[in-house]
C-alpha positions in Angstrom: 4.2 4.4 -38.6 3.2 5.2 -42.2 3.2 1.4 -43.0 0.2 1.2 -40.7 -1.6 4.0 -42.6 -3.9 3.8 -45.7 -3.7 6.6 -48.3 -7.2 7.9 -49.1 -6.3 10.9 -51.2 -3.8 13.6 -52.2 -4.0 17.3 -51.7 -3.6 18.8 -55.2 -4.3 22.5 -54.6 -6.0 25.1 -52.5 -9.6 26.3 -53.1 -10.6 29.8 -52.4 -9.2 31.9 -49.6 -10.9 30.3 -46.6 -8.5 27.4 -46.1 -10.3 24.8 -48.3 -8.2 22.2 -50.1 -8.7 20.3 -53.4 -8.3 16.6 -52.7 -7.9 13.9 -55.4 -9.6 11.0 -53.8 -8.2 7.5 -54.0 -10.8 5.8 -51.8 -13.9 3.9 -52.8 -15.6 5.3 -49.7 -15.4 9.1 -49.9 -18.7 9.7 -48.1 -17.2 7.9 -45.1 -13.6 9.1 -45.4 -14.5 12.8 -45.9 -17.4 13.0 -43.4 -17.6 15.9 -41.0 -15.7 15.5 -37.8 -13.5 12.7 -39.3 -9.9 12.9 -38.3 -7.4 12.4 -41.1 -3.6 12.4 -41.1 -1.8 14.7 -43.5 1.6 13.1 -44.5 4.4 14.9 -46.3 5.4 12.6 -49.2 9.2 13.1 -48.9 9.8 13.7 -45.2 7.1 11.6 -43.7 6.0 14.5 -41.4 2.5 14.0 -40.1 -0.2 16.3 -38.9 -3.6 15.3 -37.7 -6.6 17.4 -38.8 -10.4 17.1 -38.3 -12.8 17.7 -41.2 -15.2 20.6 -40.8 -16.9 19.9 -44.1 -16.3 18.4 -47.5 -18.1 18.2 -50.8 -17.6 16.6 -54.2 -16.5 18.9 -57.0 -16.1 17.4 -60.5 -13.1 15.0 -60.1 -12.0 16.2 -56.7 -13.3 16.8 -53.2 -13.2 20.2 -51.6 -12.2 19.7 -47.9 -12.2 22.2 -45.1 -10.3 21.3 -41.9 -11.3 22.8 -38.6 -7.7 23.7 -37.8 -7.2 26.0 -40.8 -9.0 29.2 -41.5 -7.3 30.7 -44.6 -5.3 30.0 -47.7 -2.0 31.0 -46.0 -2.4 28.2 -43.4 -3.0 25.5 -46.0 -0.8 26.5 -49.0 2.1 24.4 -47.6 0.1 21.2 -47.7 -0.2 21.0 -51.5 1.2 17.6 -52.5 0.7 16.0 -49.1 -1.1 12.6 -48.8 -4.3 12.1 -46.7 -4.2 8.9 -44.7 -6.2 7.0 -42.1 -5.0 4.2 -39.7 -5.2 0.7 -41.2 -7.4 -0.4 -38.3 -10.1 1.9 -39.9 -10.3 -0.4 -42.9 -13.8 -0.8 -44.1 -15.2 -4.4 -44.5 -15.5 -5.4 -48.1 -17.9 -7.9 -49.7 -16.5 -11.4 -50.4 -14.0 -11.6 -53.4 -13.3 -7.8 -53.2 -9.9 -6.6 -52.1 -8.0 -3.4 -51.2 -5.1 -2.4 -53.4 -2.7 -2.7 -50.5 -3.8 -6.3 -50.0 -3.1 -7.3 -53.7 0.1 -5.4 -54.4 3.0 -7.5 -53.3 1.2 -10.8 -53.7 3.1 -13.7 -55.3 1.4 -15.0 -58.5 1.4 -18.7 -59.4 -0.2 -20.4 -62.4 -2.6 -23.3 -62.0 0.3 -25.4 -63.2 2.6 -24.2 -60.3 4.8 -21.8 -62.3 6.0 -18.7 -60.4 5.2 -15.7 -62.5 6.3 -13.0 -60.1 4.8 -10.4 -57.8 2.0 -7.9 -58.4 3.5 -4.4 -58.5 0.6 -2.2 -59.7 -3.1 -2.1 -60.4 -4.4 -0.4 -63.5 -8.1 0.6 -64.0 -8.5 1.0 -67.8 -12.2 0.4 -67.9 -14.4 -2.7 -67.8 -12.1 -4.5 -65.3 -8.9 -3.9 -63.3 -5.6 -5.2 -64.7 -3.0 -6.5 -62.3 0.6 -5.8 -63.3 3.0 -8.7 -62.5 6.7 -7.9 -62.3 8.6 -11.1 -63.3 12.0 -12.0 -62.1 13.4 -11.1 -65.5 12.1 -7.5 -65.0 9.3 -7.9 -67.6 5.7 -7.1 -66.9 2.7 -9.4 -67.4 -0.7 -7.8 -67.5 -3.5 -9.9 -66.0 -7.1 -8.9 -66.5 -9.1 -9.3 -63.3 -11.7 -11.7 -64.7 -13.0 -15.1 -63.4 -11.4 -17.0 -66.3 -7.9 -15.7 -65.3 -7.9 -15.1 -61.5 -8.7 -18.4 -59.9 -7.9 -17.9 -56.2 -6.8 -14.9 -54.1 -5.4 -15.5 -50.6 -4.5 -12.1 -49.1 -3.4 -13.6 -45.8 -0.8 -15.8 -47.5 -0.1 -13.1 -50.2 -0.7 -15.7 -52.9 -2.7 -15.5 -56.1 -3.4 -18.5 -58.4 -4.1 -17.7 -62.0 -4.9 -19.4 -65.3 -2.9 -18.2 -68.2 -5.3 -18.1 -71.2 -3.9 -18.6 -74.7 -2.3 -15.4 -76.0 -2.1 -13.7 -72.6 1.7 -14.0 -72.4 
């Protein structure tokens, strides 16, 4: 079942004594994902155990979100959820503008050059600053870092899990 879920955050700590949790958000849509009355799925990272919970209220706090679920009233009830992931069903995916993609759509895509050479598969996405960087794991276990810019990324077909790139001089 967890393959059909999208991770939107990670519970990193408790907050206060009234059952609030600190959540490190990994969504571009926190105002939608952490809205009042929104049902989320808490997933234990190692066992896969799942619990559904409904948000009572949430607010941004520096680099995290403080989330209070209706089901929990004090710190003793939420302490055990530290380290758990927060997820939503994949069918709740939010429509993106053209030429924008979710991480789960890009990771696992095969990468081909404009000359037809198979470079490998995207294993990770880095966000160092001005633009994202896609990490390509080659068959020889090396990594190639591809900046996500128009000069390098020529075509992205998430349905076919295929990305066509142009390798600029000095990139390899």
